[in-house]
Steps between C-alpha positions, in 0.01 A plus 500: 500500500515209745798273467473124474638474854238736638222311322624171642518654846145628466384158384673332792334745739159426348559128535616549855186694582283226355631237736385669822158554342472130421625409845234724650214301343240431768422162643141386452281343767181335375200542729163323477213666685121484529309619195279774644477879455584548869839339449557714192448795733760366741751457216413829330813670633723239336303460178468876446872555549456710815684235702824390334829334579849548356567127521172304470197485273189320625317310226150456646244250368138481628349153551176360644519336843511135382789580264689678779464195723615266222794721400679432827643164401595601145729783614401687186515830688768632734241635744141380535212660687383174643247355739609472863387136497743426216804544724463196729366294210812582298727423795332160534601432139858611559460837329650780705368854479573818692249773572602845377191692613129488576288556190137490621379585850126543548341804659240409763212701355129422451559407134828310515442133434177313539221329313313717248146447370263696277325784684157363418581139584318319782830414671533704819735281705775249440261225605273597210780403261518140617502274195551798266784564256782742581724638226867555574796606290757257651387226736854417612605860561590637840234771471229238453645299788474805727132532401441134578675534836274794593188312389608194696632658820267799536180367342520120536464439126617163368746629240610164360512493121361146521157472662526838674224756551574673166582387147815684395585563134809670356478758223696806382451808717360695205213249468384498861261796490344384174448150637344646813273734303374221274443259792760251382630525857322619815799663671856605421823559685590827327847653496651840420337667198197270502420593861524870412277457196245312709482788747485770232221328311274459802390166354683288756554480876747329728371260761807545716847661502731205558809722543340646814420150622866406468610802704249420773589130505879515476599868546681511166428654162486223246803473274423308184796565268871564534785563258738203493825418325740207480803492733748397231404800285504738794842375608635543147384864475411632848540866404248458218242363741566778748437742217184311401366536854592868508325570171186311599479689830563830322219424254267414790591826673440695178156343463408591857626855462342561157182295523289733282760506222541122509125444522441711188779326310365149561145623441604622155681172433223266611191718448398483865403761759799716606406465868553123491865512598448732796211280617717190468775647716262631766229236520622179345869416494850640498830397347755567777820429307671413828462245780342559841484286813122493455541358150705212636240424767229511232690251283528252786129538581394411147751214485372355828138514390573380147667197655188443712294512179724236345641738239865444591733333745762648730612858470809696609535805720416792276815686598710216361383564141565876497804618307761643736513831306123547463370847586337490843204708608 
């Protein structure tokens, strides 16, 4: 029979063991990212538990592009996958951000970017669309700005939203193909899943691949989104943000190394074709999860041209907004 002393000792030991367990509770980093099956593929490693951390949990929330742009100033999330154009705009308003990694870098393929029309439509060239309506998921986004830059610089289109060659309207990405099919719009700037669905259906065609135009014009792959965080939060918990970057990069690497597995998983989740994710990585866009010298050049190109379009004022050197401990390519 156990004595009272031995029972007390056992109880004390149990209490002592509980304290380290409580102390080992993980820190949480909230992360807002683009709502799209492709991004679910990128984060599959983390969400499936294949990529873990002993110290950090990433709480990831998908949002549409306009909400991502707006979330910058609210600081609702610790890390935001945000538009490249948002960085100088935020700095102008006194809001400091630091870039943790590149989130969307286009692939210069025949289907990446561009203006899409119905296959049977009479529109064969960009000039044919003059005076017509173009649907777009986020008129103030960096991706749309890249498209406008290509139209302007490579094809001499007047891309002004006021009295330009086209009438631009904003609508959710999921509504673009339906609006195009029912002739509510004559053309659409499709992104990600919608571009894949347009190709698979055979009911639509692209008038031009703007990502290739950007490469030919500026010798950069267009970067439209980056992961940013706030300096005061990074400085308070630098090790957590290092771990965040490591986990994101590990999830990216897992997706690239297990594309078929990830493609099937997101196909089952979203009821889409399993080859979508592999197509996205090869022919449309990638999520680097690190920072390259080319990414920084790309950011300055879009800033320079966005300023020329009157979309923003002065901008910094891209290197100056990169976190000192960001993973470099």
